[in-house]
C-alpha positions as CSV (number, residue, x, y, z in Angstrom):
1,M,16.9,-55.2,-9.1
2,Q,14.9,-53.4,-11.8
3,P,16.6,-50.4,-13.3
4,E,15.4,-47.0,-12.0
5,N,13.5,-45.9,-15.1
6,E,12.6,-49.3,-16.7
7,E,8.9,-50.1,-16.7
8,P,7.9,-53.3,-14.9
9,K,6.2,-56.0,-17.1
10,A,2.5,-56.4,-16.6
11,N,1.4,-59.0,-14.1
12,E,5.0,-59.9,-13.4
13,P,5.4,-60.7,-9.6
14,D,7.7,-58.4,-7.7
15,Q,11.0,-60.1,-7.1
16,Q,11.3,-58.9,-3.5
17,A,7.7,-60.1,-2.8
18,D,8.6,-63.6,-4.2
19,A,11.4,-63.9,-1.8
20,T,9.4,-63.2,1.2
21,S,6.0,-64.7,0.4
22,P,5.2,-68.5,0.7
23,A,4.7,-70.4,-2.6
24,E,1.1,-71.1,-3.6
25,D,-0.1,-74.7,-4.4
26,S,-0.4,-74.9,-8.2
27,S,-2.8,-77.9,-8.0
28,T,-6.5,-77.3,-8.7
29,P,-8.5,-77.0,-5.5
30,P,-11.5,-79.4,-5.0
31,E,-14.9,-78.2,-6.1
32,S,-17.3,-77.1,-3.4
33,P,-20.3,-79.3,-2.9
34,Q,-23.5,-78.0,-4.6
35,S,-26.6,-77.7,-2.4
36,E,-29.5,-79.8,-3.6
37,E,-32.1,-77.1,-2.8
38,S,-30.3,-74.5,-4.8
39,P,-30.2,-75.2,-8.5
40,Q,-26.9,-74.2,-10.2
41,V,-27.1,-71.1,-12.4
42,D,-25.0,-70.7,-15.4
43,E,-23.1,-67.2,-15.3
44,A,-20.7,-65.6,-17.7
45,P,-17.2,-65.7,-16.3
46,A,-16.2,-62.4,-14.7
47,E,-13.5,-60.4,-16.3
48,P,-10.5,-60.6,-14.2
49,T,-9.4,-57.3,-12.4
50,P,-5.9,-56.4,-13.6
51,E,-3.4,-56.8,-10.8
52,V,-1.5,-53.6,-10.0
53,V,2.1,-54.4,-9.1
54,V,4.2,-51.5,-7.8
55,S,7.9,-51.7,-8.3
56,K,9.8,-50.4,-5.4
57,S,12.9,-48.3,-6.2
58,P,15.7,-46.6,-4.4
59,H,13.8,-43.3,-4.9
60,G,10.8,-44.4,-2.7
61,K,7.2,-45.1,-3.5
62,F,6.5,-41.6,-4.9
63,H,9.1,-41.6,-7.6
64,P,7.6,-41.0,-11.1
65,A,8.7,-44.4,-12.4
66,T,7.0,-46.1,-9.4
67,I,3.8,-44.1,-9.9
68,W,3.7,-44.8,-13.6
69,A,4.2,-48.5,-13.0
70,A,1.2,-48.5,-10.7
71,A,-1.0,-46.7,-13.2
72,K,0.0,-48.4,-16.4
73,N,-2.1,-51.5,-15.7
74,N,-5.2,-49.3,-14.8
75,K,-6.6,-47.6,-17.8
76,K,-8.8,-45.2,-15.7
77,M,-5.7,-43.9,-13.9
78,S,-3.2,-43.8,-16.7
79,V,-4.1,-40.4,-18.3
80,P,-4.3,-38.2,-15.1
81,V,-1.4,-39.9,-13.5
82,G,0.5,-39.5,-16.7
83,I,0.1,-35.7,-16.5
84,V,1.3,-35.8,-12.8
85,V,4.3,-37.9,-13.8
86,L,5.2,-35.6,-16.6
87,L,5.1,-32.6,-14.2
88,A,7.1,-34.5,-11.7
89,L,9.8,-35.3,-14.3
90,L,9.9,-31.6,-15.2
91,L,10.3,-30.6,-11.6
92,L,13.3,-32.9,-11.3
93,V,15.2,-30.9,-13.9
94,P,16.0,-27.3,-12.7
95,V,16.1,-25.7,-16.2
96,T,12.9,-27.2,-17.3
97,R,11.2,-26.6,-14.0
98,Y,11.8,-22.8,-14.0
99,A,11.1,-22.4,-17.7
100,L,7.7,-24.0,-17.1
101,L,6.8,-22.6,-13.7
102,G,8.0,-19.1,-14.7
103,T,5.1,-18.8,-17.1
104,F,2.5,-18.7,-14.3
105,M,4.3,-18.6,-10.9
106,K,5.9,-15.6,-9.1
107,S,7.9,-15.3,-5.9
108,D,9.6,-12.7,-3.8
109,Y,13.3,-12.2,-4.3
110,S,15.4,-10.0,-2.1
111,L,18.9,-8.6,-2.5
112,K,21.2,-6.0,-0.9
113,V,23.2,-3.3,-2.6
114,L,26.4,-1.8,-1.1
115,D,28.8,0.9,-2.2
116,E,32.0,-0.8,-3.5
117,K,34.3,1.7,-1.8
118,T,32.6,2.5,1.5
119,G,30.6,-0.7,2.1
120,K,27.6,1.4,3.0
121,P,24.1,0.7,1.8
122,V,23.2,2.3,-1.5
123,T,19.7,3.7,-1.2
124,D,17.2,4.5,-3.9
125,A,19.0,2.3,-6.4
126,K,16.8,0.9,-9.2
127,V,16.5,-2.9,-9.2
128,E,14.9,-4.6,-12.2
129,I,14.3,-8.3,-12.6
130,A,12.2,-9.9,-15.4
131,G,10.5,-6.6,-16.1
132,T,9.6,-5.9,-12.4
133,T,11.2,-2.8,-10.9
134,T,11.6,-1.6,-7.3
135,M,14.0,0.7,-5.3
136,T,16.4,-0.1,-2.5
137,N,15.5,1.2,0.9
138,K,17.5,3.0,3.6
139,D,19.4,-0.3,4.3
140,G,20.1,-0.9,0.7
141,M,17.6,-3.7,0.6
142,A,15.2,-4.4,-2.3
143,T,12.5,-7.0,-2.7
144,V,11.0,-7.8,-6.1
145,H,7.9,-9.9,-6.7
146,T,8.6,-11.5,-10.1
147,K,8.7,-14.6,-12.2
148,V,10.5,-17.6,-10.8
149,G,13.5,-18.8,-12.7
150,N,16.9,-17.7,-13.9
151,H,17.1,-14.0,-14.6
152,T,19.5,-11.0,-14.8
153,A,19.1,-8.3,-12.1
154,M,19.9,-4.9,-13.5
155,I,21.0,-2.5,-10.7
156,S,21.4,1.2,-11.5
157,K,21.7,4.6,-9.9
158,T,22.8,8.0,-11.0
159,Y,26.6,8.4,-10.7
160,Y,27.1,4.7,-10.4
161,E,28.0,2.1,-13.0
162,T,25.1,-0.2,-13.8
163,A,25.5,-3.8,-12.6
164,N,24.0,-6.8,-14.3
165,E,23.9,-9.8,-11.9
166,K,22.7,-13.4,-12.5
167,V,20.0,-14.4,-10.0
168,V,17.7,-17.4,-9.5
169,V,14.2,-16.6,-8.2
170,P,13.3,-19.8,-6.3
171,V,9.9,-21.5,-6.2
172,L,10.2,-21.9,-2.4
173,K,11.3,-19.4,0.2
174,Q,14.6,-17.7,-0.5
175,K,17.3,-19.1,1.8
176,T,20.0,-16.4,1.5
177,I,20.0,-12.8,0.5
178,P,22.9,-12.0,-1.9
179,T,24.8,-8.8,-1.7
180,F,26.0,-6.9,-4.8
181,Q,28.3,-3.9,-5.0
182,L,28.1,-0.8,-7.1
183,H,31.0,1.2,-8.4
184,A,30.6,4.9,-7.9
185,T,31.6,7.2,-10.8
186,G,31.1,10.4,-8.9
187,R,32.2,11.9,-5.5
188,Q,30.9,10.2,-2.4
189,V,29.7,12.7,0.2
190,S,28.7,11.8,3.8
191,L,26.2,13.7,6.0
192,H,24.5,13.4,9.4
193,V,20.9,14.4,10.3
194,V,19.4,15.1,13.7
195,N,16.0,16.3,15.1
196,F,16.0,20.1,15.7
197,V,14.0,19.7,19.0
198,S,15.4,16.6,20.6
199,G,18.9,16.3,19.0
200,D,18.2,12.6,18.3
201,V,19.4,11.1,15.0
202,V,16.7,10.8,12.3
203,E,16.6,7.9,9.9
204,N,14.8,7.5,6.6
205,V,15.5,11.1,5.6
206,T,15.8,11.5,1.9
207,V,18.7,13.7,0.7
208,S,18.3,15.1,-2.8
209,A,21.0,17.0,-4.8
210,L,22.0,17.3,-8.5
211,G,19.7,14.4,-9.5
212,S,21.1,12.0,-6.9
213,T,19.3,10.8,-3.7
214,A,20.2,8.9,-0.6
215,K,18.5,8.0,2.7
216,T,19.8,8.2,6.3
217,D,20.2,5.0,8.2
218,A,19.4,4.2,11.8
219,S,22.4,6.3,12.9
220,G,21.2,9.3,10.9
221,N,24.0,8.9,8.4
222,A,23.9,8.8,4.6
223,I,26.3,8.8,1.7
224,I,25.2,10.6,-1.5
225,V,27.2,10.4,-4.7
226,L,27.5,13.6,-6.6
227,P,29.4,14.7,-9.8
228,A,33.1,15.0,-9.4
229,G,34.6,18.5,-9.5
230,K,31.8,20.1,-7.4
231,V,32.7,22.1,-4.3
232,N,29.3,23.0,-2.7
233,T,25.7,22.4,-3.7
234,E,22.2,22.9,-2.5
235,A,20.5,19.8,-1.1
236,T,17.0,19.1,0.2
237,L,16.2,17.0,3.3
238,S,12.8,15.5,3.5
239,G,11.3,12.8,5.8
240,P,8.0,11.6,7.1
241,G,6.8,13.8,9.9
242,Y,9.3,16.5,9.2
243,N,9.4,19.8,7.3
244,N,11.4,19.9,4.1
245,T,14.7,21.7,4.7
246,T,17.1,23.2,2.2
247,V,20.8,23.0,3.2
248,E,24.2,23.7,1.7
249,L,26.0,20.5,1.2
250,K,29.8,20.6,1.2
251,I,31.3,18.1,-1.1
252,L,34.0,16.6,1.1
253,N,35.7,13.3,1.3
254,V,33.8,10.5,3.1
255,G,34.4,10.6,6.8
256,Q,34.7,14.4,7.1
257,D,31.9,15.5,9.4
258,D,31.1,19.1,8.3
259,N,27.8,18.1,6.8
260,K,25.8,18.0,10.0
261,F,22.2,19.1,9.6
262,M,19.0,19.6,11.7
263,I,15.5,18.8,10.5
264,T,12.4,20.2,12.1
265,P,9.3,18.1,13.0
266,A,6.3,19.0,10.9
267,G,3.6,21.2,12.3
268,K,2.7,24.9,13.1
269,V,2.5,26.7,16.3
270,Y,0.0,29.6,16.6
271,F,0.5,32.7,18.9
272,L,-0.4,36.3,19.3
273,S,2.2,38.9,18.1
274,K,2.4,42.6,18.4
275,L,5.6,42.9,16.3
276,S,3.8,45.1,13.8
277,G,2.3,47.3,16.5
278,K,-1.1,45.6,16.2
279,I,-2.1,42.4,17.9
280,S,-2.3,39.7,15.2
281,V,-2.6,35.9,15.0
282,V,0.6,34.5,13.6
283,K,1.9,31.0,12.9
284,A,5.4,29.5,12.4
285,N,7.2,26.3,12.1
286,L,8.6,24.8,15.3
287,D,12.0,26.4,14.6
288,G,10.4,29.8,14.0
289,T,10.8,29.7,10.2
290,A,8.0,30.2,7.6
291,R,6.4,32.8,9.9
292,K,3.1,34.0,8.5
293,T,0.2,36.3,9.7
294,V,-3.0,34.4,9.9
295,V,-5.3,37.2,11.1
296,A,-3.9,40.7,10.8
297,G,-4.6,43.1,13.6
298,T,-6.9,46.0,12.9
299,G,-5.5,48.3,15.6
300,Y,-8.6,48.1,17.8
301,E,-7.5,45.0,19.7
302,D,-7.0,45.7,23.4
303,D,-3.9,44.5,25.2
304,G,-5.9,43.4,28.2
305,D,-8.8,41.9,26.3
306,T,-7.3,39.8,23.5
307,L,-7.0,36.1,23.9
308,L,-5.9,33.1,21.8
309,L,-6.4,29.6,23.2
310,A,-5.6,26.4,21.2
311,S,-7.2,23.0,21.5
312,R,-4.9,20.2,22.5
313,D,-4.5,18.9,19.0
314,W,-4.0,22.4,17.6
315,K,-6.8,21.9,15.2
316,Y,-8.8,24.8,16.6
317,L,-8.1,28.2,18.1
318,A,-10.6,30.3,20.2
319,F,-9.9,34.0,19.5
320,K,-11.4,36.8,21.6
321,A,-10.8,40.4,20.3
322,V,-12.3,43.8,19.5
323,R,-11.9,44.1,15.7
324,Q,-13.8,47.3,14.9
325,P,-14.2,50.7,16.6
326,G,-17.0,51.0,19.2
327,N,-17.7,47.2,19.1
328,E,-17.7,44.9,22.1
329,P,-15.2,41.9,22.0
330,K,-16.4,39.0,20.0
331,M,-15.6,35.3,20.2
332,Y,-14.1,33.8,17.0
333,L,-13.0,30.3,15.8
334,I,-9.9,29.8,13.7
335,K,-9.6,26.4,12.0
336,T,-5.9,25.7,11.5
337,A,-6.6,23.3,8.5
338,N,-7.3,26.3,6.4
339,D,-6.7,29.3,8.7
340,Q,-10.3,30.5,8.2
341,M,-11.8,32.6,10.9
342,T,-15.6,32.6,11.7
343,E,-17.6,34.2,14.4
344,I,-18.8,32.2,17.4
345,D,-20.7,34.7,19.4
346,S,-21.2,38.5,19.8
347,G,-23.6,41.0,21.3
348,A,-24.0,44.5,22.6
349,D,-23.1,45.1,26.2
350,V,-22.0,41.5,26.6
351,E,-18.8,40.3,28.3
352,F,-17.3,36.9,27.3
353,Y,-15.1,35.0,29.8
354,P,-13.3,32.0,28.2
355,V,-13.2,28.8,30.2
356,G,-11.3,26.6,27.8
357,W,-11.3,23.6,25.5
358,H,-12.4,20.1,26.2
359,D,-11.5,18.2,23.0
360,D,-13.5,19.9,20.2
361,D,-15.8,21.9,22.6
362,F,-15.0,25.4,23.7
363,L,-16.6,26.7,26.8
364,Y,-17.1,30.2,28.0
365,T,-19.4,32.2,30.2
366,V,-21.5,35.3,29.3
367,Y,-22.4,38.3,31.4
368,R,-25.2,40.4,30.0
369,Q,-24.7,44.0,31.3
370,K,-28.2,45.2,30.5
371,V,-30.0,42.5,32.4
372,K,-31.0,43.7,35.8
373,S,-30.3,41.9,39.0
374,W,-34.0,40.8,39.4
375,Q,-34.1,39.5,35.8
376,P,-33.2,36.0,34.8
377,N,-30.4,35.0,32.3
378,Q,-28.0,37.7,33.5
379,Q,-25.2,35.0,33.2
380,A,-24.9,32.0,31.0
381,L,-22.6,29.1,30.4
382,K,-22.2,28.2,26.7
383,T,-20.3,25.6,24.7
384,Y,-19.4,25.7,21.1
385,N,-18.5,22.5,19.1
386,A,-16.0,23.4,16.5
387,T,-16.5,20.2,14.5
388,L,-20.3,20.6,14.2
389,D,-20.3,24.4,14.3
390,K,-22.9,24.2,17.0
391,L,-23.4,26.6,19.8
392,T,-25.3,25.4,22.9
393,T,-26.5,27.4,26.0
394,V,-25.7,25.0,28.8
395,D,-27.1,26.9,31.7
396,Q,-28.5,30.3,32.7
397,T,-29.1,32.0,36.0
398,L,-32.5,32.5,37.7
399,A,-33.7,35.7,39.4
400,A,-36.8,37.2,41.1
401,G,-37.9,40.5,42.5
402,S,-38.8,43.9,41.1
403,N,-36.0,46.4,41.8
404,E,-32.6,47.0,43.4
405,D,-34.1,46.8,46.8
406,N,-36.0,43.7,46.2
407,Y,-34.3,41.0,44.3
408,Q,-32.8,37.5,44.4
409,H,-30.6,36.2,41.7
410,Q,-28.1,33.4,41.0
411,D,-24.4,33.7,40.2
412,L,-22.4,31.3,38.2
413,G,-19.0,30.5,39.7
414,T,-16.0,30.0,37.4
415,P,-16.4,26.6,35.7
416,I,-13.6,24.1,35.9
417,I,-12.9,21.7,33.1
418,L,-12.0,18.1,34.3
419,D,-11.6,14.9,32.3
420,D,-15.2,14.0,32.8
421,G,-16.6,17.3,31.8
422,V,-17.3,20.6,33.5
423,V,-18.2,21.4,37.1
424,Y,-19.3,24.8,38.4
425,T,-21.2,26.4,41.3
426,K,-24.5,28.3,41.4
427,T,-25.1,30.5,44.4
428,W,-27.7,33.1,45.4
429,Q,-27.4,36.7,46.6
430,G,-30.0,39.3,47.4
431,Y,-32.8,39.8,49.9
432,N,-34.3,37.0,52.0
433,I,-32.4,34.1,50.5
434,D,-32.3,31.8,53.5
435,N,-34.5,29.3,51.8
436,K,-32.3,29.2,48.7
437,K,-29.7,26.5,48.3
438,G,-26.3,26.6,46.6
439,Q,-25.5,24.0,44.1
440,L,-22.5,22.1,42.7
441,V,-23.4,21.2,39.1
442,Q,-21.7,18.9,36.6
443,V,-22.3,18.7,32.8
444,D,-20.7,17.2,29.8
445,A,-18.6,19.6,27.7
446,T,-21.1,19.2,24.9
447,G,-23.9,20.5,27.2
448,A,-25.5,17.2,27.7
449,G,-26.2,15.3,31.0
450,K,-26.4,18.3,33.3
451,K,-27.1,17.3,36.9
452,V,-26.9,18.8,40.4
453,V,-24.2,16.8,42.2
454,K,-24.9,18.3,45.7
455,E,-26.9,21.1,47.3
456,F,-25.9,23.2,50.3
457,S,-28.0,25.2,52.7
458,F,-26.9,28.7,54.0
459,T,-28.1,30.9,56.8
460,N,-27.8,34.6,56.7
461,N,-26.4,35.4,60.2
462,D,-25.3,39.0,59.7
463,G,-28.6,40.5,60.9
464,Y,-29.5,42.0,57.6
465,D,-32.1,41.0,55.0
466,Y,-29.4,41.1,52.3
467,G,-27.0,38.1,52.0
468,Y,-25.0,36.0,49.7
469,Q,-23.7,32.5,49.5
470,S,-20.0,31.7,49.1
471,M,-18.8,28.6,47.2
472,E,-15.5,28.4,45.4
473,L,-13.8,25.7,43.3
474,A,-10.1,25.0,43.0
475,Q,-8.7,22.4,40.5
476,Y,-6.7,19.9,42.4
477,K,-5.8,17.3,39.8
478,P,-6.8,16.8,36.1
479,N,-9.8,14.8,37.3
480,A,-10.5,16.3,40.7
481,A,-11.4,19.7,42.4
482,Y,-11.7,21.0,45.9
483,L,-14.8,22.9,46.9
484,S,-14.9,25.5,49.7
485,V,-18.4,26.3,51.2
486,S,-18.4,29.2,53.6
487,D,-21.1,29.9,56.1
488,A,-20.5,30.4,59.8
489,T,-17.4,28.2,59.2
490,N,-15.5,27.0,56.2
491,K,-16.1,23.4,55.0
492,F,-14.1,21.7,52.3
493,Y,-15.2,18.9,49.9
494,L,-13.5,16.9,47.2
495,Y,-15.3,16.4,43.8
496,Q,-14.1,13.5,41.7
497,G,-15.9,11.2,39.3
498,G,-19.3,12.7,39.8
499,K,-19.2,12.4,43.6
500,V,-18.6,14.7,46.5
501,Q,-17.0,13.8,49.9
502,T,-15.7,15.8,52.8
503,A,-12.0,16.7,52.4
504,S,-9.3,17.2,55.0
505,I,-7.7,20.4,53.7
506,T,-6.8,23.7,55.4
507,S,-7.8,27.1,54.2
508,S,-4.2,28.1,53.7
509,A,-3.6,25.0,51.4
510,F,-6.8,25.7,49.5
511,Y,-6.1,29.4,48.8
512,K,-2.4,28.8,48.2
513,G,-3.5,27.0,45.0
514,F,-2.3,24.0,43.1
515,P,-0.2,23.5,40.0
516,T,-1.8,23.9,36.6
517,Y,-1.6,20.4,35.0
518,L,-1.5,20.6,31.2
519,V,-3.0,17.4,29.8
520,S,-1.4,15.7,26.7
521,P,-3.4,15.3,23.5
522,N,-3.8,11.6,24.1
523,D,-5.0,12.1,27.8
524,K,-2.2,9.9,29.1
525,Q,0.3,12.4,30.4
526,T,0.4,15.7,32.3
527,F,3.0,18.5,32.4
528,W,3.3,21.1,35.2
529,S,5.8,23.1,37.3
530,E,6.4,23.8,40.9
531,S,8.3,26.8,42.4
532,R,11.4,25.8,44.3
533,D,14.1,28.2,45.5
534,G,12.6,30.9,43.3
535,K,12.8,28.9,40.1
536,N,10.6,26.5,38.4
537,T,11.0,22.7,38.5
538,L,9.3,21.0,35.6
539,F,7.6,17.6,35.8
540,V,5.9,15.1,33.6
541,G,3.5,12.6,35.1
542,D,0.7,10.2,34.2
543,D,-2.9,11.1,33.3
544,N,-3.6,12.1,36.9
545,A,-0.3,13.8,37.6
546,N,1.1,10.9,39.5
547,N,4.4,8.9,39.0
548,E,6.0,12.3,38.2
549,K,9.4,12.6,36.5
550,Q,11.5,15.7,37.0
551,I,12.7,17.0,33.6
552,A,14.2,20.3,34.6
553,S,15.1,22.2,37.8
554,L,16.0,25.8,38.7
555,S,14.5,26.7,35.4
556,D,13.2,30.0,34.0
557,Y,10.7,28.2,31.9
558,K,7.0,27.9,32.6
559,P,4.6,25.3,31.1
560,Y,2.8,26.6,28.0
561,G,1.4,23.4,26.4
562,W,2.0,20.3,24.5
563,F,2.8,19.8,20.8
564,T,1.8,16.2,19.9
565,T,2.8,13.8,22.6
566,N,6.5,14.1,21.9
567,Y,7.2,17.8,22.6
568,L,6.6,20.4,25.3
569,L,6.0,24.1,24.8
570,V,7.4,26.4,27.5
571,S,7.5,30.2,27.9
572,K,10.2,32.4,29.3
573,D,10.0,36.0,30.6
574,G,6.3,36.0,29.6
575,S,7.2,36.8,25.9
576,E,9.4,34.0,24.6
577,L,8.1,30.7,23.3
578,Y,10.4,27.5,23.3
579,I,10.0,23.9,22.6
580,M,11.7,20.9,24.2
581,P,11.5,17.1,24.1
582,V,9.1,15.4,26.6
583,A,12.0,13.6,28.2
584,G,13.6,17.0,29.0
585,G,16.8,18.5,27.7
586,K,17.7,21.7,25.9
587,A,14.8,24.0,25.0
588,Q,15.0,25.5,21.5
589,K,13.5,29.0,20.9
590,I,10.6,29.3,18.5
591,T,9.7,32.9,18.6
592,D,8.8,35.9,20.7
593,Y,5.0,36.4,21.3
594,H,2.4,38.7,22.9
595,K,1.2,37.2,26.2
596,P,-2.6,37.5,26.8
597,N,-3.6,39.2,30.0
598,Y,-5.5,36.2,31.3
599,D,-4.9,33.9,34.2
600,F,-6.0,30.2,33.7
601,N,-4.6,28.7,36.8
602,G,-5.7,25.1,37.2
603,Y,-7.0,24.7,33.6
604,G,-5.0,22.2,31.4
605,Y,-7.2,21.1,28.5
606,G,-6.0,23.7,26.0
607,Y,-2.8,25.7,25.4
608,G,-1.4,29.2,24.9
609,A,-2.9,31.3,27.7
610,Y,0.0,31.2,30.0
């Protein structure tokens, strides 16, 4: 057998092939007869094609020696194959392989760092390999994208001894993740962090103190190393989606559990406050801290005519108030991104009646006191888009006649906001209105797509020329409303999805009312209460208030709104604001507040008016 690295001789038959192939006859074969019709042509003898003989070796047909043997007898193949063989030989030797590939190839390399004493992950440790640096995460893991080859990993952190560890960054995928330990030179202090609202543990919270940092793990625990000899120190807790919190950290032995802290979800809640004696717009963190006046009261605000209503995402606030002496109430917008207040609408002898928010559109009705009963446009429905700063008059009433004894005019019923827009009634009152029809109207919250869903005929049966039409709406579900039409007898209808059908409901059930379903910011959940045994039972359900889940019973709390999709706002005694997790549990007090003198029963597409 040919040695592994010995080159085969040119044109020498392979020994194994000789042993298995029949021997050829060495005698000269007879010449082929020449055709008489085809004269013989003298040609130069063709240059013989060199025979390529591949030597088989124990390493298989792709071993460098085998490839070289095949290429040596073919000049056209010898140069490129020679390069391939050279690279292949380099790859067979680890030291040479990494020295060469490390000049142009990089790969990911991961390692884990633990505390030598506690065995816990060391977070925010600096890891440097071949000039590339990263930091360990909450699990003590670090991944460096760096040159392949043999390197030294330098691992360092404040109040720890620096470790220098030999590592090999592989060409192919790393098979195992090594663990290295750091020796602490300072005092190891443990702590535990939970969510202020829910009480759940919070991971990935950064703890910073005296130049040292650590991150909480999936159990809300962290160990931070601080200088020896310290007793107490101030520390900062910070995490994504949470407010920064300053706490006093007690430097105790690891395992002592005095260092238990709460961190508050980020965000601000806005409310009315009369703490100063004047009704102001105020904001605070969800734990009541960082309280700040957004719009200071002027002293002209009226207890019964001041309102603050927040959109579901808390980006916008509709604010109704009298701000100057002798002025009528005005409608304002407050953008919570910068707390700037701008005027939406105003006018002399005008009354504004807020309807509510539908996404970024705020709807309200207007009653113009100086417009006579026989004059049109006495009432109007308006919508204001807070994003576009656009005010639209959606609808206005009609009228006819000449004086108080001869008029016909329309009335706008209280609009109801549903998931598909707004529905409202338009009825007539006055003299000789038998030929007038009442209407149920639907329109988008933007003011577009207005249509009459159904018309109703009325007959004045009281024997007088003067009459009026009676139509009332009651919100039944987030996407449905009942309609009462009163003439000689009461008839009830159900409006849903742009259609009206007869409903089987009694007068007592209609006028008893239905729960107010507060719709979550993502439209997927609802929150409401029902009175049972003189107390409130709280529920959370799907987008149409079905599949309900009871989250509290015999409660003094009433629904107030949502804060994101994780938390519920509730009120107590009409003046205390609390927050609780959507799954139920203990409610945490945020602040006292001034309750608006408004009733928004049935409306659930904005918060703060309850």
